[in-house]
C-alpha positions, 0 to 999 in steps of 0.5 A, spaced: 443 677 725 444 672 719 451 670 717 454 676 712 448 680 712 448 687 715 442 692 715 445 699 713 442 706 711 435 706 709 434 699 712 438 696 705 441 689 706 448 689 705 453 683 704 458 684 709 464 679 709 471 679 712 476 678 706 479 671 708 486 670 709 488 666 703 486 671 699 489 677 703 495 677 698 490 679 692 485 683 695 487 688 700 480 690 703 479 688 710 471 687 709 467 686 702 461 691 702 456 690 697 449 692 697 443 687 695 438 693 694 433 690 698 429 691 704 426 684 705 430 679 708 428 673 704 430 677 698 437 679 701 438 671 703 437 669 696 441 675 693 447 673 698 447 666 695 449 669 688 454 674 691 457 669 695 458 665 689 461 671 685 465 673 690 469 666 691 470 666 683 472 673 683 477 671 689 480 665 685 480 669 679 485 674 682 489 668 684 490 666 677 490 673 675 497 674 678 500 669 673 502 669 666 495 667 663 492 673 660 485 671 659 485 669 667 487 676 668 482 679 663 477 676 667 479 678 673 479 685 671 472 684 669 470 681 676 474 686 680 470 692 676 463 689 678 465 688 685 467 695 686 460 697 683 462 698 676 461 695 669 468 694 666 469 698 660 475 699 655 479 705 656 478 707 649 470 707 650 471 710 658 474 716 656 468 718 652 464 718 659 467 723 663 462 722 669 464 715 669 471 716 669 471 721 675 467 716 679 472 711 678 478 715 680 474 717 686 473 710 688 481 708 687 483 714 691 478 712 697 482 705 696 489 709 697 491 707 690 494 714 688 499 715 694 503 721 694 509 718 698 513 714 693 515 709 699 507 708 700 506 707 693 510 701 693 506 698 698 500 699 694 502 695 688 497 690 689 492 695 688 494 695 680 489 690 678 484 694 681 486 700 677 487 696 671 480 694 672 476 700 674 480 704 668 479 699 663 487 697 662 486 690 662 489 687 655 483 683 651 485 676 651 487 672 645 481 667 646 481 663 640 475 659 636 477 653 639 477 655 646 471 660 645 466 655 647 469 653 654 468 660 656 461 661 653 459 655 657 461 658 663 457 664 661 451 660 660 450 655 666 444 658 668 441 656 661 442 649 662 441 648 669 435 645 669 437 640 663 438 633 663 445 630 662 443 628 655 439 635 654 446 638 655 449 634 650 444 635 645 444 643 646 452 643 646 453 639 640 450 644 634 454 649 637 460 645 637 459 643 630 458 651 628 464 653 631 468 647 627 465 649 621 467 656 622 474 654 624 475 649 617 473 655 613 477 661 616 482 657 621 482 658 629 482 665 629 482 669 635 475 671 637 476 678 637 479 678 630 472 675 627 470 680 621 464 681 617 468 678 611 469 671 615 461 671 616 460 672 609 465 667 607 461 662 612 454 664 608 457 663 601 459 656 604 452 654 606 449 657 600 454 652 596 452 646 601 444 648 600 445 648 592 449 642 591 448 638 597 441 638 598 441 642 605 435 646 607 436 654 608 433 652 615 440 648 617 444 654 614 440 659 619 441 654 625 448 654 624 449 661 623 444 663 629 448 658 634 455 662 631 452 669 632 449 667 639 456 664 641 460 670 638 455 675 641 455 673 648 462 673 648 463 680 645 458 683 650 461 680 656 468 680 654 468 687 651 471 685 645 468 691 640 466 686 635 460 689 630 455 683 630 459 680 624 453 674 624 447 679 624 442 679 618 445 673 614 439 668 614 438 665 608 432 665 604 428 660 601 430 663 594 437 661 595 435 653 595 435 652 587 437 646 584 443 644 580 441 642 572 444 636 570 449 634 565 447 631 558 449 624 558 454 625 552 457 631 555 458 627 562 461 621 558 466 625 554 468 628 560 470 622 564 472 617 559 477 622 555 483 622 559 485 629 556 479 633 559 481 632 566 488 632 565 491 637 570 486 635 576 490 631 581 489 624 581 484 623 587 479 629 585 479 625 578 477 618 581 472 622 586 469 624 579 469 617 576 466 614 583 460 619 582 458 618 575 455 610 576 453 611 584 450 618 584 454 618 591 454 625 594 462 628 594 462 628 602 460 621 602 466 619 597 471 623 601 469 620 607 469 613 605 474 608 610 477 602 607 472 598 610 467 601 606 470 599 600 468 592 599 471 589 592 472 582 594 465 580 593 461 577 588 457 584 588 463 589 589 460 595 592 461 601 597 458 602 604 455 609 606 455 609 614 456 614 619 463 613 624 465 615 631 467 622 628 462 623 622 455 623 621 451 622 615 446 628 612 440 624 614 438 617 617 436 615 610 443 616 607 446 610 610 446 605 604 450 600 600 451 601 592 454 596 587 460 598 583 459 598 575 463 601 570 468 607 571 466 607 578 468 600 579 475 602 576 476 608 580 475 605 587 479 599 585 484 604 584 483 607 591 481 601 595 483 605 601 479 611 600 481 618 599 485 621 604 487 628 601 480 630 601 477 626 608 473 631 612 475 636 606 469 635 601 468 643 601 475 644 599 474 638 594 468 641 591 471 648 590 478 645 587 474 641 582 469 646 580 474 651 579 478 646 574 471 645 571 469 652 570 477 654 567 477 648 562 470 650 559 467 643 562 461 646 565 455 647 560 452 653 564 454 657 570 449 653 574 452 647 573 457 644 578 460 637 580 454 636 584 450 636 577 453 629 576 448 627 582 442 630 578 444 627 572 444 620 576 437 621 578 435 623 571 438 616 569 434 612 574 427 616 573 428 615 565 428 607 566 422 607 570 426 604 576 421 602 582 421 608 587 424 604 593 430 602 589 431 609 587 431 612 594 435 606 596 441 608 591 440 616 592 439 616 600 433 619 600 427 618 604 422 612 602 415 616 603 411 609 604 411 604 609 417 600 609 416 592 609 421 587 608 429 588 608 429 592 601 432 591 594 438 586 595 445 588 592 444 583 586 437 587 585 440 594 585 446 591 580 441 589 575 438 596 575 445 600 575 448 596 569 441 598 565 443 605 566 450 605 566 454 610 561 461 608 562 460 600 560 462 598 553 455 595 551 459 589 547 460 586 553 466 590 556 466 595 562 471 600 564 473 596 569 476 591 564 480 597 561 486 601 564 484 607 568 483 613 564 487 619 568 
C-alpha cells in the first residue's frame, strides 16, 4: 500500500495520515482523512503531493495561529475550514445558507466541539479554532497595502513556478510599482478598507499624468490592471468583502489630449513679475522658473540630485539621469540641458535640488495648478503647469531647430539612425540662447539679476 494512501468505499483513494506529535497540541484529530476523489492510483499519487504540502502549511499556520498575530490566525482559519471539507465563509454570509450551517454544525458535533459536561468542555477548548473556522468567526486581519504583495505572491506561486529569476523579478516589478503608486495617493490603508473612491482617485491621477506627462492610456491601464489583480485575488481568497473597486476603470484614447501652450508674452510676464507668483512656496517658484528655459518635465526637476546640477562648468547644465531608486520615463529621457536665463538663476538658488518635492511631483503639480487657477494665471481650463513644456517645444519648432537637437533637449525619441556622439553642450547652448525669453537682449541675463521671488 502506498504511503499515506488508503482505498475506501467505492474504490476512492483517500489521504490518510496520523497527526504528528509535534502538532498534536493544535490538531486534536488522531488521523487526517481527506478524499482525493479518484479511483486511479496515479492520479491519487499526484494529488497526495499537493494535499501533503497544504497539510504541512496548515499545521504550521495552526502553530502560528496560537500567538497574537491576527493575520496568521485568520489564514489558519481558512486552511482549517478547507481541510475539514468546507470553504471558509464569514459568519454574516454564512447565516444566509441554512443547509451549510447545519452541515458545519454536524461536523463540529462529530468532532466533540459541543460537550454538555462543562468539565469536558474545558478539555476541548483546543477545538475553538475549528469552531471559528467552520462558523466564519475568524477576525479579518488588517492586511495593509505595504504587506499585501507578500500575501499575493504566496497565493500566486503557481503563476511564476516556471519563470526564471529575472522573469520573476520583471513580473513582480510592475505590481510593486502599482501598489506604491496607490500608497502615495491614499496612504498605507488596510486592503479591506479600499473603496471605489480610492480607485477613482487613482484613475484621476493617471488621467493627469497622461495629459501632462506624456504617458499613454496603455501605461495607466496596465498599472490599474495590476492593482485590480492583486486586490481582487486577496479579496477572493481572504473573503474581505470588497466590491471590485478597480473594475471598469480603463482609460480611453480620448483621455490622451494635449495641453495647449502659453503665449510667450503671458509666460514671460508670469515668471518675471515677482507679484504674479507671490504666495507660492519658494521651491515651487524655482521649479517653474527652472522649467521655462529647459523644457524639463516637472518630475525630472523634482528629482534632480545635487550631482545632477552642474554649475561650475564652462556651460552650466543639468544632467537628467536614472538613479537606484528612480527610473526615467523612457530611455530617451536621459540627457544634458544647458542652463540659461531664469532657469540658470533658479538652479543657482537651488544647487542641492528640491527636497520638498523629491519623489512628490504629483503633489507639486497639484499645488502649482491650484495656485495658478486661483490667481487667474491660466488662460483656459485646459492650461496647466505642463503647458510650459509645450511652449518650450513650440519655441524649438519656431526657429527651425534640427530634429536631433530638439529631441536631445525634449527627451524624445530620434526617429532616424543615430550616428556620432550627438550635439555638444556648446551646440545646445547656442540654440537655447536663441530661443530664450528671459534674457535681456541688451546683453544681460536674468542670472545677472536678483532672483525674482
